C-alpha positions as CSV (number, residue, x, y, z in Angstrom):
1,M,-0.1,-0.3,0.0
2,S,1.5,3.5,-1.1
3,N,1.3,6.7,1.1
4,Q,1.1,8.6,-2.3
5,T,-2.2,8.5,-4.3
6,P,-1.8,8.6,-8.1
7,M,-2.3,11.8,-8.8
8,D,0.3,13.1,-6.4
9,A,2.8,10.1,-7.0
10,F,5.3,12.5,-9.4
11,W,3.6,16.2,-8.4
12,M,6.9,17.7,-7.4
13,P,9.3,16.3,-10.2
14,F,6.9,16.9,-13.2
15,T,5.1,20.1,-11.9
16,A,7.4,22.4,-14.4
17,N,6.4,20.7,-17.6
18,R,2.7,20.5,-16.9
19,Q,2.5,16.8,-17.9
20,F,-0.2,15.5,-15.6
21,K,-2.0,12.2,-16.0
22,E,-5.0,14.2,-15.3
23,Q,-6.2,17.7,-14.5
24,P,-4.5,18.4,-11.0
25,R,-7.0,19.7,-8.1
26,L,-5.9,22.8,-7.3
27,L,-6.4,25.0,-4.3
28,T,-5.9,28.7,-3.8
29,S,-6.9,29.8,-0.5
30,A,-8.1,28.6,3.1
31,E,-9.6,29.8,6.1
32,G,-10.9,28.2,9.1
33,M,-12.2,24.5,8.0
34,F,-12.4,25.5,4.2
35,Y,-10.3,25.4,1.2
36,K,-11.5,27.3,-1.8
37,D,-10.2,25.8,-5.1
38,D,-9.4,27.3,-8.5
39,K,-13.1,27.1,-9.6
40,G,-14.0,29.1,-6.8
41,R,-15.5,26.1,-4.8
42,S,-15.7,26.1,-1.3
43,I,-14.0,22.7,0.1
44,V,-14.4,21.4,3.8
45,D,-10.9,20.2,4.9
46,G,-11.6,16.6,6.1
47,C,-7.7,15.9,6.8
48,A,-6.2,19.4,8.1
49,G,-3.9,19.6,5.0
50,L,-1.8,16.5,5.1
51,W,-2.8,15.7,8.9
52,C,-1.0,18.9,10.2
53,V,-3.5,22.2,10.3
54,N,-4.8,21.3,13.6
55,A,-5.9,24.8,14.4
56,G,-7.6,25.4,11.3
57,H,-6.5,27.7,8.2
58,G,-5.5,31.2,7.9
59,R,-4.7,31.8,11.4
60,K,-3.6,35.4,11.8
61,E,-2.1,35.0,14.9
62,I,0.6,32.6,13.3
63,S,0.8,34.9,10.1
64,E,1.6,38.1,12.0
65,A,4.1,36.2,14.2
66,V,5.8,35.0,11.0
67,A,6.0,38.4,9.5
68,E,7.2,40.1,12.6
69,Q,9.9,37.5,12.9
70,V,11.1,37.7,9.3
71,A,11.6,41.4,9.8
72,K,13.2,40.9,12.9
73,L,15.5,38.0,12.7
74,D,14.9,36.2,9.1
75,Y,17.8,33.5,9.8
76,A,20.4,32.4,12.5
77,P,23.0,29.5,11.8
78,P,22.0,26.6,14.2
79,F,26.0,25.6,14.4
80,Q,28.0,27.1,17.3
81,M,25.2,29.9,17.3
82,G,21.7,30.0,18.5
83,H,18.8,32.5,18.8
84,P,16.4,33.2,21.7
85,L,13.2,31.8,20.4
86,A,14.8,28.3,19.7
87,F,15.3,28.1,23.3
88,E,12.1,29.3,24.4
89,F,10.3,26.7,22.0
90,A,12.0,24.0,23.2
91,D,11.0,24.8,26.9
92,R,7.6,25.2,25.9
93,L,7.6,21.8,24.0
94,A,9.2,19.9,26.9
95,K,6.8,21.3,29.4
96,L,4.1,19.4,26.9
97,A,5.8,16.2,26.4
98,P,5.0,13.0,28.5
99,G,7.5,12.2,31.5
100,N,11.1,12.9,31.4
101,L,11.4,13.9,27.6
102,N,12.9,17.3,28.5
103,H,15.0,17.7,25.5
104,V,14.3,18.8,22.2
105,F,16.0,18.5,18.5
106,F,14.8,20.8,16.2
107,T,14.4,19.0,12.5
108,N,12.6,20.3,9.2
109,S,9.9,17.6,8.6
110,G,8.6,14.5,10.1
111,S,11.1,12.5,7.8
112,E,14.2,14.1,9.3
113,S,12.9,13.6,12.7
114,V,13.0,9.6,12.1
115,E,16.2,9.8,10.7
116,T,17.2,11.9,13.8
117,A,15.8,9.6,16.2
118,L,17.5,6.6,14.9
119,K,21.0,8.2,14.8
120,I,20.5,9.2,18.3
121,A,19.1,5.9,19.3
122,L,22.7,4.0,17.9
123,G,24.7,6.9,18.9
124,Y,23.1,6.5,22.7
125,H,24.1,2.7,22.8
126,R,27.4,3.3,21.3
127,L,28.4,5.9,24.4
128,K,26.8,3.7,26.8
129,G,29.5,0.6,25.5
130,E,27.0,-1.4,23.8
131,A,28.2,-1.1,20.2
132,T,26.8,-4.2,19.2
133,R,23.3,-2.4,19.6
134,Q,22.7,-1.7,16.0
135,R,19.3,-3.6,14.7
136,L,16.0,-1.5,14.6
137,I,12.7,-2.8,14.3
138,G,9.7,-1.4,12.6
139,R,6.2,-2.4,12.1
140,E,4.4,-3.9,8.8
141,R,2.5,-0.9,7.5
142,G,4.1,1.4,9.6
143,Y,5.2,4.8,7.9
144,H,8.2,6.7,9.0
145,G,8.9,9.1,6.4
146,V,10.6,8.7,2.9
147,N,14.3,8.7,3.7
148,F,16.3,5.8,3.9
149,G,16.1,5.5,7.5
150,G,12.5,5.7,7.3
151,I,11.4,3.8,4.6
152,S,13.9,1.0,5.8
153,V,12.1,0.9,9.2
154,G,8.9,1.6,7.7
155,G,6.7,-1.5,6.4
156,I,4.6,0.3,3.4
157,G,5.9,-2.0,0.3
158,N,5.8,0.9,-2.4
159,N,7.7,3.1,-0.3
160,R,10.7,0.3,-0.7
161,K,10.1,-1.2,-4.0
162,M,11.7,1.0,-6.4
163,F,14.5,2.2,-4.1
164,G,15.3,-0.9,-2.6
165,Q,15.4,-2.5,0.8
166,G,17.7,0.4,2.7
167,L,19.5,0.2,5.8
168,S,20.5,-3.6,6.8
169,G,19.6,-5.2,10.1
170,V,16.0,-4.2,10.3
171,D,13.1,-6.2,11.2
172,H,9.4,-5.8,11.4
173,L,6.7,-6.4,14.0
174,P,3.1,-7.5,12.4
175,H,1.0,-4.7,12.0
176,T,-2.4,-4.6,14.4
177,L,-5.2,-4.4,11.9
178,N,-7.8,-7.4,12.2
179,I,-11.0,-6.5,10.5
180,N,-12.2,-10.1,11.0
181,L,-12.2,-9.3,15.1
182,N,-12.4,-5.7,15.3
183,A,-14.4,-4.3,12.6
184,F,-16.4,-1.2,13.4
185,T,-14.9,-0.6,16.9
186,K,-15.5,2.7,18.3
187,G,-12.1,3.7,19.9
188,L,-9.2,1.3,20.6
189,P,-10.2,-2.2,19.3
190,E,-10.5,-5.1,22.2
191,H,-8.3,-7.9,20.4
192,G,-4.8,-8.1,19.5
193,V,-2.4,-7.2,22.5
194,E,-0.7,-10.6,21.8
195,L,0.6,-9.0,18.7
196,A,3.3,-7.2,20.6
197,D,4.6,-10.5,21.8
198,A,6.2,-10.9,18.3
199,L,8.8,-8.7,19.8
200,E,9.9,-11.1,22.1
201,Q,10.5,-13.7,19.3
202,I,12.8,-11.1,17.1
203,I,14.5,-10.6,20.6
204,A,15.1,-14.2,20.9
205,L,16.5,-14.9,17.2
206,H,19.2,-11.6,17.4
207,D,19.5,-11.3,21.4
208,A,18.8,-8.0,23.1
209,S,22.6,-7.1,22.8
210,N,22.1,-6.8,19.4
211,I,19.2,-4.4,19.2
212,A,19.2,-0.8,19.3
213,A,15.4,0.3,19.1
214,V,12.0,-0.2,18.2
215,I,9.8,2.3,16.4
216,V,6.2,2.5,15.9
217,E,3.7,4.8,15.3
218,P,0.9,4.7,18.0
219,V,-1.4,5.0,15.5
220,S,-0.6,4.0,12.0
221,G,-1.7,6.8,10.0
222,S,-0.7,6.5,6.2
223,G,-0.7,2.7,6.6
224,G,-4.5,2.9,6.7
225,V,-5.1,4.7,10.5
226,I,-4.9,1.4,12.3
227,M,-5.2,1.7,15.7
228,P,-3.4,0.1,18.5
229,P,-5.1,-2.7,20.6
230,K,-6.3,-1.9,24.2
231,G,-2.7,-2.6,26.3
232,Y,-0.7,-3.3,22.9
233,L,1.4,0.0,23.7
234,Q,2.1,-0.8,27.2
235,R,3.0,-4.3,26.4
236,I,5.6,-2.7,23.7
237,R,7.1,-0.8,26.5
238,E,7.3,-3.3,28.8
239,I,9.3,-5.8,26.6
240,T,11.6,-3.1,25.4
241,R,12.3,-1.8,28.8
242,K,12.9,-5.2,30.1
243,H,15.8,-5.8,27.4
244,G,17.2,-2.4,27.6
245,I,15.9,-1.7,24.1
246,L,14.9,2.0,23.1
247,L,11.2,2.8,22.3
248,I,10.8,5.6,19.5
249,F,7.1,6.9,19.2
250,D,6.4,8.5,16.2
251,E,4.0,10.9,16.7
252,V,4.4,13.1,13.4
253,I,0.9,12.4,13.1
254,T,-0.4,11.8,16.3
255,G,1.2,14.8,18.2
256,F,-0.4,18.0,19.0
257,G,-4.1,17.0,20.0
258,R,-5.1,14.5,16.9
259,V,-5.9,11.6,19.6
260,G,-6.6,13.9,22.5
261,K,-4.1,15.5,25.1
262,A,-1.1,16.8,23.5
263,F,0.4,13.3,22.4
264,S,-1.0,9.9,22.4
265,S,1.5,8.7,24.9
266,T,0.0,11.1,27.0
267,R,-3.3,10.0,26.7
268,W,-2.5,6.4,26.8
269,G,0.2,6.6,29.6
270,V,2.8,5.2,27.7
271,E,6.1,7.1,27.8
272,P,8.9,6.2,25.2
273,D,12.5,7.2,25.4
274,I,12.2,9.3,22.0
275,M,9.4,11.0,20.4
276,T,9.3,12.3,16.8
277,T,7.2,15.0,15.6
278,A,6.4,17.5,13.1
279,K,3.0,18.3,11.0
280,G,1.0,20.1,13.9
281,L,3.9,21.4,15.3
282,T,3.7,24.7,13.4
283,N,0.2,24.1,12.3
284,G,1.4,23.4,9.1
285,V,2.6,26.8,8.0
286,I,6.4,26.5,8.2
287,P,8.2,23.1,7.8
288,M,9.5,22.0,11.1
289,G,10.1,18.9,13.1
290,A,11.2,18.2,16.5
291,V,12.7,15.0,18.4
292,F,12.3,14.8,22.1
293,V,14.4,12.7,24.1
294,S,14.9,11.4,27.8
295,D,16.9,13.0,30.4
296,E,19.1,9.7,30.4
297,I,19.7,9.8,26.7
298,H,20.7,13.4,26.5
299,N,22.8,13.3,29.6
300,A,24.8,10.7,27.7
301,F,26.0,12.8,24.9
302,M,27.0,15.4,27.5
303,T,29.9,13.5,28.8
304,G,32.7,14.9,26.2
305,P,35.0,17.9,26.4
306,D,33.5,20.9,26.1
307,N,34.9,21.9,22.9
308,M,33.7,19.0,21.5
309,I,30.7,18.3,19.2
310,E,28.3,16.1,21.2
311,L,26.4,15.1,18.4
312,F,27.5,15.0,14.7
313,H,24.1,15.7,13.3
314,G,22.0,19.0,12.2
315,Y,20.5,20.8,9.4
316,T,21.0,24.0,8.0
317,Y,17.4,25.2,9.1
318,S,17.3,23.4,12.6
319,G,15.5,25.4,14.8
320,H,14.7,28.3,12.4
321,P,13.8,31.4,13.9
322,V,10.8,31.9,11.7
323,A,9.3,28.5,12.0
324,C,9.9,28.6,15.9
325,A,8.0,31.9,15.8
326,A,5.1,30.0,14.1
327,G,5.3,27.1,16.4
328,L,5.2,29.6,19.6
329,A,2.1,31.0,17.9
330,A,0.6,27.4,17.4
331,L,1.1,26.5,21.0
332,D,-0.6,29.5,22.2
333,L,-3.6,28.8,19.8
334,Y,-3.7,25.4,21.0
335,E,-3.6,26.1,24.7
336,N,-5.8,29.4,24.6
337,E,-8.5,27.7,22.5
338,G,-8.3,24.5,24.5
339,L,-7.9,22.5,21.0
340,F,-6.0,19.7,22.4
341,E,-9.1,18.6,24.9
342,K,-11.5,19.3,21.7
343,A,-10.4,16.0,20.2
344,I,-11.8,14.3,23.1
345,E,-14.9,16.5,23.3
346,M,-15.9,15.9,19.8
347,E,-14.8,12.1,19.5
348,N,-18.1,10.7,20.4
349,L,-19.9,12.4,18.2
350,F,-17.4,12.1,15.4
351,A,-17.4,8.4,16.0
352,E,-20.8,7.9,16.2
353,S,-21.5,9.9,12.9
354,L,-19.2,8.0,10.9
355,L,-20.7,4.6,12.1
356,S,-23.6,5.4,10.8
357,L,-21.9,4.6,7.4
358,K,-21.5,0.8,8.4
359,D,-24.4,-0.6,6.6
360,L,-23.6,1.2,3.6
361,P,-22.4,-1.4,0.3
362,N,-18.9,-2.6,0.3
363,V,-18.0,-0.7,3.9
364,I,-16.0,-3.1,5.4
365,D,-14.4,-1.2,8.5
366,I,-14.6,1.9,10.3
367,R,-12.1,2.7,12.9
368,N,-11.4,5.8,14.7
369,T,-10.1,7.4,17.9
370,G,-9.7,11.4,19.0
371,L,-10.4,13.4,15.9
372,V,-8.7,10.9,13.2
373,A,-10.7,7.9,11.1
374,A,-10.7,5.8,8.4
375,I,-13.5,4.1,6.2
376,E,-12.3,0.8,4.4
377,L,-14.0,-0.1,1.3
378,A,-13.9,-3.8,-0.4
379,P,-11.8,-3.6,-3.2
380,E,-13.2,-3.9,-6.8
381,A,-12.3,-7.5,-8.4
382,G,-9.4,-6.9,-10.2
383,K,-9.1,-3.1,-9.5
384,P,-7.9,-2.2,-6.0
385,G,-7.7,1.5,-5.3
386,Q,-10.5,2.0,-7.8
387,R,-13.6,1.9,-5.4
388,G,-11.5,4.3,-3.0
389,E,-10.6,6.8,-5.9
390,K,-14.2,7.3,-7.1
391,A,-15.5,7.8,-3.6
392,F,-12.7,10.5,-2.9
393,K,-13.5,12.3,-6.4
394,H,-16.8,12.4,-6.0
395,C,-16.4,13.8,-2.2
396,Y,-14.2,16.7,-3.6
397,E,-16.3,17.3,-6.5
398,N,-19.0,17.9,-3.7
399,G,-17.2,20.1,-1.7
400,V,-15.5,17.5,1.0
401,L,-11.9,16.5,1.0
402,V,-10.9,13.6,2.6
403,R,-7.5,11.4,2.1
404,W,-7.3,8.8,-0.2
405,T,-5.0,5.6,0.1
406,A,-6.0,2.6,-2.3
407,D,-9.6,1.6,-0.8
408,I,-9.2,3.7,2.5
409,L,-11.0,7.0,3.0
410,A,-8.8,8.5,5.8
411,L,-10.2,11.7,8.0
412,S,-8.3,13.8,10.4
413,P,-9.9,17.1,10.3
414,P,-8.8,20.3,12.1
415,L,-9.5,20.4,15.9
416,I,-11.8,23.3,15.5
417,I,-14.5,21.1,13.9
418,E,-18.0,21.6,14.7
419,P,-21.1,19.4,14.5
420,T,-22.0,21.2,11.2
421,H,-18.9,20.3,9.7
422,I,-19.4,16.6,10.7
423,D,-22.7,16.3,9.2
424,Q,-21.5,18.0,5.9
425,I,-18.4,15.5,5.8
426,V,-20.5,12.4,6.2
427,T,-23.3,13.5,4.1
428,E,-20.6,13.5,1.1
429,L,-18.9,10.4,2.5
430,R,-22.2,8.6,2.2
431,N,-22.9,9.9,-1.5
432,G,-19.5,9.4,-2.6
433,I,-19.6,5.6,-1.2
434,L,-22.8,5.4,-3.1
435,F,-21.7,6.7,-6.3
436,A,-18.5,4.4,-6.0
437,D,-20.7,1.5,-5.9
438,Q,-22.1,2.2,-9.2
439,P,-20.9,0.1,-12.3
440,A,-18.3,2.4,-14.2
């Protein structure tokens, strides 16, 4: 299953020469819950852009902070130098993070956050005198970006097949989607905690002394919005802690209110050693990511001479002052408007509204938690993805934008969503699913 749809798979490389498989869908402006397209139509944003515009579009609080910062300090080098906003932003973020994840390394995207987290994990074990701990464990259907580390630990086949297998020494846990047992569950599924025990089998095969880290998304977003069974994340944490293996939570999608609370680790009471974020970090306004690490990991890197670099890693735009300004303004919005709590407040209505579609033709599962959900359709015989594509297009043409991946329709609306928006989204989903059932 690919993280990219046929329409956007070659968008960036081939934009300039205007060669498209079909007429592109162009969005020209946005405000609140709505986009406008190049035909002047109003489109309800059912996906928060790309899982990222959690506070809604066109927030003047953010754009004004960005404009002010550009005029004051447009750029500051992150090597051997710094600027006050980076420290202020890191302090604010650390206060939101669970447990002792008190230290932040800034990146520019979710993909870069994952690469950074994997390198920190390997470096940490070397510093601790355990250099044999080099194996990494991901999960089937997991998505961790498009850089080589991310596609190596990721488990989506189409992100791998053109570019090879990437890093060596990588294993994968089984995914947790079981439609036979858990179809149409509201919230976290009841069945599947035992799947975490596959980690013990991998450890028995390689020995814990050779394994550096396990990386999982608490909710697998691009792989189909796959929920963790009750107790599953807790069991993964128990096993990794027992064997001295680092646990990395990829919260690029789930971070900043998507499932309620600031992070899913907070809502479900599981503290990782490392946590990756991006997307909602700046409300999608400026590209930015952040990696949170525990006190223990941070302190392990701080034992060398004062004149030596602690971590040989970083980016030209790490902690960019304009991105920090956007991020601080986004945090203010999240806090002042209670948006992290909004996901829990709206969770039941969102779930019940979507579950009203369960008896439509070809709907084989609906899964949801917080303000993220997926509707899975049975594929047409010999034409996987076509039914999902038809439903997606019908929704868009009738004023609702959803995310389409094969025969899965994913939803992650801005946290400012109101009941009227839910009604509009569900109405068009109903129409789109019925339309997709019609013969071509």
